[in-house]
Jmol script that loads the backbone (N, CA, C; Angstrom):
load data "model"
ATOM      1  N   LYS A   1    -167.784  38.388 121.881  1.00  0.00           N
ATOM      2  CA  LYS A   1    -166.548  39.109 121.585  1.00  0.00           C
ATOM      3  C   LYS A   1    -166.890  40.532 121.123  1.00  0.00           C
ATOM      4  N   ARG A   2    -167.891  40.663 120.273  1.00  0.00           N
ATOM      5  CA  ARG A   2    -168.274  41.979 119.788  1.00  0.00           C
ATOM      6  C   ARG A   2    -168.833  42.833 120.919  1.00  0.00           C
ATOM      7  N   LEU A   3    -169.543  42.170 121.836  1.00  0.00           N
ATOM      8  CA  LEU A   3    -170.140  42.890 122.963  1.00  0.00           C
ATOM      9  C   LEU A   3    -169.038  43.486 123.845  1.00  0.00           C
ATOM     10  N   THR A   4    -167.985  42.699 124.078  1.00  0.00           N
ATOM     11  CA  THR A   4    -166.877  43.174 124.907  1.00  0.00           C
ATOM     12  C   THR A   4    -166.198  44.356 124.243  1.00  0.00           C
ATOM     13  N   GLY A   5    -166.007  44.266 122.931  1.00  0.00           N
ATOM     14  CA  GLY A   5    -165.375  45.365 122.207  1.00  0.00           C
ATOM     15  C   GLY A   5    -166.205  46.624 122.304  1.00  0.00           C
ATOM     16  N   ALA A   6    -167.537  46.468 122.209  1.00  0.00           N
ATOM     17  CA  ALA A   6    -168.425  47.618 122.297  1.00  0.00           C
ATOM     18  C   ALA A   6    -168.355  48.236 123.691  1.00  0.00           C
ATOM     19  N   ALA A   7    -168.287  47.396 124.717  1.00  0.00           N
ATOM     20  CA  ALA A   7    -168.226  47.894 126.087  1.00  0.00           C
ATOM     21  C   ALA A   7    -166.914  48.638 126.318  1.00  0.00           C
ATOM     22  N   THR A   8    -165.834  48.123 125.741  1.00  0.00           N
ATOM     23  CA  THR A   8    -164.527  48.775 125.894  1.00  0.00           C
ATOM     24  C   THR A   8    -164.540  50.123 125.207  1.00  0.00           C
ATOM     25  N   TRP A   9    -165.115  50.166 123.997  1.00  0.00           N
ATOM     26  CA  TRP A   9    -165.193  51.429 123.255  1.00  0.00           C
ATOM     27  C   TRP A   9    -166.068  52.411 124.015  1.00  0.00           C
ATOM     28  N   HIS A  10    -167.162  51.899 124.584  1.00  0.00           N
ATOM     29  CA  HIS A  10    -168.110  52.753 125.290  1.00  0.00           C
ATOM     30  C   HIS A  10    -167.449  53.407 126.506  1.00  0.00           C
ATOM     31  N   SER A  11    -166.692  52.634 127.271  1.00  0.00           N
ATOM     32  CA  SER A  11    -166.054  53.183 128.464  1.00  0.00           C
ATOM     33  C   SER A  11    -164.984  54.194 128.072  1.00  0.00           C
ATOM     34  N   ALA A  12    -164.248  53.904 127.011  1.00  0.00           N
ATOM     35  CA  ALA A  12    -163.217  54.843 126.549  1.00  0.00           C
ATOM     36  C   ALA A  12    -163.864  56.112 126.026  1.00  0.00           C
ATOM     37  N   HIS A  13    -164.994  55.961 125.353  1.00  0.00           N
ATOM     38  CA  HIS A  13    -165.719  57.111 124.811  1.00  0.00           C
ATOM     39  C   HIS A  13    -166.244  57.976 125.951  1.00  0.00           C
ATOM     40  N   ASN A  14    -166.789  57.336 126.974  1.00  0.00           N
ATOM     41  CA  ASN A  14    -167.317  58.083 128.128  1.00  0.00           C
ATOM     42  C   ASN A  14    -166.194  58.826 128.841  1.00  0.00           C
ATOM     43  N   GLN A  15    -165.021  58.179 128.928  1.00  0.00           N
ATOM     44  CA  GLN A  15    -163.891  58.808 129.604  1.00  0.00           C
ATOM     45  C   GLN A  15    -163.474  60.066 128.834  1.00  0.00           C
ATOM     46  N   GLY A  16    -163.448  59.973 127.509  1.00  0.00           N
ATOM     47  CA  GLY A  16    -163.090  61.129 126.687  1.00  0.00           C
ATOM     48  C   GLY A  16    -164.115  62.234 126.839  1.00  0.00           C
ATOM     49  N   CYS A  17    -165.388  61.869 126.919  1.00  0.00           N
ATOM     50  CA  CYS A  17    -166.450  62.869 127.062  1.00  0.00           C
ATOM     51  C   CYS A  17    -166.319  63.589 128.404  1.00  0.00           C
ATOM     52  N   MET A  18    -166.020  62.846 129.443  1.00  0.00           N
ATOM     53  CA  MET A  18    -165.897  63.460 130.762  1.00  0.00           C
ATOM     54  C   MET A  18    -164.711  64.416 130.800  1.00  0.00           C
ATOM     55  N   GLN A  19    -163.601  64.044 130.158  1.00  0.00           N
ATOM     56  CA  GLN A  19    -162.431  64.920 130.133  1.00  0.00           C
ATOM     57  C   GLN A  19    -162.766  66.200 129.381  1.00  0.00           C
ATOM     58  N   HIS A  20    -163.495  66.059 128.285  1.00  0.00           N
ATOM     59  CA  HIS A  20    -163.880  67.222 127.489  1.00  0.00           C
ATOM     60  C   HIS A  20    -164.839  68.110 128.281  1.00  0.00           C
ATOM     61  N   PHE A  21    -165.786  67.467 128.962  1.00  0.00           N
ATOM     62  CA  PHE A  21    -166.766  68.208 129.758  1.00  0.00           C
ATOM     63  C   PHE A  21    -166.073  68.966 130.890  1.00  0.00           C
ATOM     64  N   ASN A  22    -165.152  68.302 131.586  1.00  0.00           N
ATOM     65  CA  ASN A  22    -164.453  68.944 132.696  1.00  0.00           C
ATOM     66  C   ASN A  22    -163.625  70.118 132.205  1.00  0.00           C
ATOM     67  N   ARG A  23    -162.971  69.956 131.059  1.00  0.00           N
ATOM     68  CA  ARG A  23    -162.139  71.023 130.515  1.00  0.00           C
ATOM     69  C   ARG A  23    -163.016  72.213 130.135  1.00  0.00           C
ATOM     70  N   THR A  24    -164.148  71.914 129.499  1.00  0.00           N
ATOM     71  CA  THR A  24    -165.058  72.982 129.081  1.00  0.00           C
ATOM     72  C   THR A  24    -165.624  73.709 130.298  1.00  0.00           C
ATOM     73  N   ARG A  25    -165.961  72.937 131.327  1.00  0.00           N
ATOM     74  CA  ARG A  25    -166.527  73.534 132.538  1.00  0.00           C
ATOM     75  C   ARG A  25    -165.483  74.418 133.221  1.00  0.00           C
ATOM     76  N   LEU A  26    -164.234  73.982 133.257  1.00  0.00           N
ATOM     77  CA  LEU A  26    -163.191  74.782 133.894  1.00  0.00           C
ATOM     78  C   LEU A  26    -162.973  76.074 133.129  1.00  0.00           C
ATOM     79  N   GLU A  27    -163.001  75.996 131.798  1.00  0.00           N
ATOM     80  CA  GLU A  27    -162.814  77.196 130.986  1.00  0.00           C
ATOM     81  C   GLU A  27    -163.994  78.141 131.185  1.00  0.00           C
ATOM     82  N   PHE A  28    -165.185  77.569 131.325  1.00  0.00           N
ATOM     83  CA  PHE A  28    -166.381  78.378 131.533  1.00  0.00           C
ATOM     84  C   PHE A  28    -166.304  79.111 132.871  1.00  0.00           C
ATOM     85  N   ILE A  29    -165.889  78.396 133.916  1.00  0.00           N
ATOM     86  CA  ILE A  29    -165.763  78.997 135.243  1.00  0.00           C
ATOM     87  C   ILE A  29    -164.678  80.079 135.221  1.00  0.00           C
ATOM     88  N   ALA A  30    -163.569  79.800 134.545  1.00  0.00           N
ATOM     89  CA  ALA A  30    -162.463  80.759 134.485  1.00  0.00           C
ATOM     90  C   ALA A  30    -162.893  82.025 133.756  1.00  0.00           C
ATOM     91  N   SER A  31    -163.650  81.855 132.683  1.00  0.00           N
ATOM     92  CA  SER A  31    -164.081  83.031 131.918  1.00  0.00           C
ATOM     93  C   SER A  31    -165.084  83.856 132.723  1.00  0.00           C
ATOM     94  N   ASN A  32    -165.875  83.207 133.555  1.00  0.00           N
ATOM     95  CA  ASN A  32    -166.843  83.932 134.379  1.00  0.00           C
ATOM     96  C   ASN A  32    -166.167  84.624 135.554  1.00  0.00           C
ATOM     97  N   ALA A  33    -165.026  84.092 135.977  1.00  0.00           N
ATOM     98  CA  ALA A  33    -164.335  84.647 137.140  1.00  0.00           C
ATOM     99  C   ALA A  33    -163.644  85.959 136.795  1.00  0.00           C
ATOM    100  N   VAL A  34    -163.381  86.177 135.523  1.00  0.00           N
ATOM    101  CA  VAL A  34    -162.677  87.400 135.110  1.00  0.00           C
ATOM    102  C   VAL A  34    -163.571  88.617 135.334  1.00  0.00           C
TER     103      VAL A  34
END
end "model"
wireframe off; spacefill off
backbone 0.3
color backbone group
C-alpha cells in the first residue's frame, strides 16, 4: 500500500516538474527571441 502511494506521488511530482520545466523553457526561448 505504501509502495503504491509512493508511486502515485512520484508520477504526480514528475508531472509537476515537467510542467515547470516546459514553462521555464518557453520563457527562456521567448526572452532569447526578443
